[in-house]
C-alpha positions as CSV (number, residue, x, y, z in Angstrom):
1,M,161.3,-71.8,78.1
2,S,157.7,-70.5,77.8
3,K,156.4,-67.5,79.8
4,I,154.3,-69.9,82.0
5,E,157.4,-72.1,82.7
6,R,159.4,-69.0,83.7
7,Q,156.7,-67.9,86.0
8,N,156.6,-71.3,87.6
9,L,160.4,-71.2,88.0
10,R,160.2,-67.9,89.7
11,L,157.5,-69.2,92.0
12,L,159.6,-72.3,92.9
13,E,162.6,-70.0,93.6
14,A,160.5,-67.9,95.9
15,I,159.1,-70.9,97.8
16,L,162.5,-72.3,98.4
17,F,164.0,-69.0,99.5
18,A,161.1,-68.5,102.0
19,A,161.4,-72.0,103.5
20,A,163.0,-72.2,106.9
21,E,164.0,-75.8,106.3
22,P,164.5,-78.2,103.3
23,L,161.2,-78.9,101.5
24,S,160.4,-82.3,100.0
25,E,159.5,-82.7,96.4
26,K,156.0,-83.6,97.5
27,Q,155.7,-80.3,99.4
28,L,157.0,-78.3,96.5
29,A,154.7,-80.0,94.0
30,A,151.7,-79.2,96.3
31,R,152.6,-75.5,96.0
32,L,152.9,-75.4,92.2
33,P,150.3,-75.7,89.4
34,E,149.3,-79.3,88.8
35,D,150.8,-79.5,85.3
36,T,154.3,-78.3,86.5
37,D,157.3,-80.5,85.6
38,L,158.9,-80.1,89.0
39,K,162.1,-82.1,88.2
40,E,162.8,-80.0,85.1
41,L,162.3,-76.8,87.1
42,L,164.6,-78.0,89.9
43,T,167.3,-78.9,87.4
44,A,166.9,-75.5,85.8
45,L,167.1,-73.6,89.0
46,Q,170.1,-75.7,90.3
47,A,171.9,-74.9,87.0
48,Y,171.1,-71.2,87.3
49,Y,172.6,-71.0,90.8
50,D,175.6,-73.1,90.0
51,G,178.8,-71.2,90.9
52,R,177.0,-68.5,92.8
53,G,177.3,-67.6,96.4
54,V,174.0,-69.3,97.2
55,Q,173.3,-72.7,95.6
56,L,170.3,-75.0,95.4
57,V,171.2,-78.4,96.9
58,R,169.4,-81.7,97.1
59,R,169.2,-83.6,100.4
60,G,167.6,-87.0,99.7
61,K,164.3,-86.0,98.2
62,S,164.3,-82.5,99.8
63,W,165.7,-79.3,98.4
64,A,167.0,-76.1,99.9
65,F,169.2,-73.0,99.2
66,R,172.5,-73.2,101.0
67,T,175.6,-71.0,101.1
68,A,178.3,-72.2,98.7
69,D,181.0,-74.3,100.5
70,D,183.8,-71.9,99.6
71,I,181.9,-68.9,100.9
72,R,180.6,-70.3,104.1
73,P,183.8,-69.8,106.1
74,L,183.9,-66.1,105.2
75,L,180.4,-65.7,106.8
76,E,181.2,-67.5,110.1
77,R,181.6,-65.2,113.1
78,E,180.4,-67.4,115.9
79,I,180.9,-71.0,116.7
80,V,177.7,-72.9,117.3
81,V,178.1,-75.7,119.6
82,P,175.5,-78.4,118.9
83,R,174.2,-80.8,121.5
84,K,176.7,-83.5,122.0
85,L,175.5,-87.1,121.3
86,S,176.4,-89.9,123.6
87,R,178.6,-92.8,122.3
88,A,175.5,-94.9,122.2
89,A,173.6,-92.4,120.2
90,I,176.5,-92.0,117.7
91,E,176.9,-95.7,117.3
92,T,173.1,-96.1,116.8
93,L,173.0,-93.3,114.3
94,A,175.9,-94.9,112.3
95,I,174.2,-98.3,112.3
96,I,170.9,-96.9,111.1
97,A,172.6,-94.8,108.4
98,Y,174.6,-97.7,107.0
99,H,172.0,-100.5,107.4
100,Q,168.6,-98.9,106.9
101,P,166.0,-100.0,107.1
102,I,166.8,-101.7,110.4
103,T,164.8,-102.7,113.4
104,R,165.6,-102.0,117.1
105,A,166.5,-105.7,117.7
106,E,168.9,-105.6,114.8
107,I,170.6,-102.5,116.1
108,E,171.0,-104.2,119.5
109,E,172.4,-107.3,117.8
110,V,175.0,-105.2,115.9
111,R,176.0,-103.2,119.0
112,G,176.0,-106.2,121.3
113,V,174.1,-104.4,124.1
114,S,170.5,-103.3,124.8
115,L,169.3,-100.0,123.4
116,S,167.7,-97.6,125.8
117,K,164.6,-95.8,124.6
118,G,166.3,-92.5,125.3
119,T,168.9,-93.1,122.6
120,L,166.3,-93.2,119.9
121,D,164.4,-90.3,121.5
122,V,167.6,-88.1,121.2
123,L,167.9,-89.0,117.5
124,L,164.2,-88.4,116.9
125,E,164.4,-85.1,118.6
126,A,167.2,-84.0,116.4
127,E,165.0,-85.2,113.4
128,W,167.9,-87.3,112.1
129,I,165.9,-90.6,112.1
130,K,162.3,-91.6,111.5
131,P,160.2,-94.8,111.7
132,G,159.6,-96.7,108.5
133,K,157.5,-99.6,107.5
134,R,157.0,-102.5,109.8
135,R,158.7,-105.8,109.0
136,E,156.5,-108.7,107.9
137,T,157.9,-110.8,110.7
138,P,156.5,-111.9,114.1
139,G,155.7,-108.9,116.2
140,R,155.9,-106.7,113.0
141,P,158.8,-104.5,114.4
142,V,159.2,-101.0,113.2
143,T,162.2,-100.2,111.0
144,W,164.3,-97.1,111.2
145,H,165.7,-94.7,108.5
146,T,167.7,-91.6,108.4
147,T,166.0,-88.3,107.3
148,D,166.7,-85.6,104.8
149,D,167.6,-83.4,107.8
150,F,170.4,-85.9,108.6
151,L,171.7,-85.5,105.0
152,D,171.4,-81.8,105.2
153,H,173.3,-81.6,108.5
154,F,176.2,-83.6,107.2
155,G,176.2,-82.0,103.7
156,L,175.2,-85.2,101.9
157,E,173.1,-85.5,98.8
158,D,172.4,-89.2,99.0
159,I,173.0,-91.9,101.6
160,R,175.4,-93.5,99.2
161,D,177.7,-90.5,99.7
162,L,178.5,-91.7,103.2
163,P,182.2,-92.7,103.5
164,G,183.1,-96.4,103.4
165,I,185.5,-98.2,105.7
166,K,188.5,-97.5,103.4
167,E,187.7,-93.7,103.5
168,L,187.3,-93.7,107.3
169,K,190.5,-95.6,107.8
170,A,192.4,-93.2,105.4
171,A,191.0,-90.2,107.4
172,G,192.3,-91.8,110.7
173,L,188.7,-92.2,112.0
174,L,189.0,-96.0,112.3
175,E,192.0,-98.0,113.5
176,S,193.4,-100.5,111.0
177,G,193.2,-104.1,112.0
178,P,191.5,-107.4,111.2
179,A,188.5,-106.6,113.3
180,I,187.4,-103.9,111.0
181,N,186.7,-106.4,108.2
182,A,185.2,-108.9,110.5
183,Y,181.7,-107.5,110.0
184,S,179.8,-109.1,107.1
185,T,176.1,-108.3,107.4
186,F,174.2,-106.6,110.3
187,G,174.1,-108.7,113.3
188,E,176.9,-111.1,112.2
189,L,180.2,-110.5,113.9
190,A,182.3,-113.1,112.1
191,G,184.6,-114.2,114.8
192,A,185.5,-110.7,116.1
193,A,186.4,-110.4,119.8
194,A,184.8,-107.7,121.9
195,A,187.0,-105.4,123.9
196,D,186.3,-106.5,127.4
197,G,189.6,-105.3,128.9
198,E,191.5,-108.3,127.5
199,G,193.1,-106.5,124.7
200,G,190.5,-107.5,122.1
201,A,189.5,-105.1,119.3
202,E,186.0,-103.9,118.9
203,P,184.3,-105.1,115.7
204,S,183.4,-102.5,113.1
205,L,179.8,-101.2,113.2
206,L,180.1,-100.2,109.5
207,P,179.7,-102.3,106.3
208,D,182.1,-102.2,103.4
209,T,179.6,-100.3,101.3
210,V,176.7,-97.9,101.9
211,P,173.1,-98.3,100.8
212,D,172.6,-97.4,97.2
213,E,169.8,-95.2,96.0
214,A,168.7,-94.7,92.4
215,A,170.3,-91.5,91.0
216,E,167.9,-88.9,89.7
217,T,169.4,-87.2,86.6
218,A,168.0,-84.7,84.2
219,E,169.3,-82.5,81.5
220,P,170.2,-78.9,82.5
221,L,167.7,-76.3,81.4
222,D,168.6,-72.6,81.0
223,P,166.0,-70.6,82.8
224,E,166.7,-67.7,80.5
225,G,166.2,-69.7,77.4
């Protein structure tokens, strides 16, 4: 690694340490010299911190330093109680996470009930969702996506790291039953009965698989080399 590359690596390290929240690759590139190979530097820095108490982690297309998972419990002295989400907000967040990009009407179709404006406002305030491109359909409705802050909060690198139905069932977070597999694509409840006090099971709001994103890989680079 050349002297200039090492200097850029040190600059990138300082920028990430000083940041109060994860920074996108676009934000990082704007703070580095124009000819900088950002992906190569990020790979080098991530390799350098691998196995240390502080590690460089990727959250979608954003990056941040975070305490290593095995060290974090040793640093906890207080329990932070986050704002509790309503059932509607949790369901809406799950639907957006597993089916993005998705419109408000599609969310309502999956849930089977109307969506109040306040539900989306809560998720927007938490910075866990964001509006995306408009659909090229009548009315051009806005689509919704999860954010890198959502990934960071739940310790995920990519959306595809979200657990599938099998994992959720194995963890006891979903009850086993035919209704779980009744869902085929968003908005289609293939013969599943809603729980209206008649003993019916609620259809699953989750698909069998999660959205796939192209994996970004690069060869490790030793910052001391």
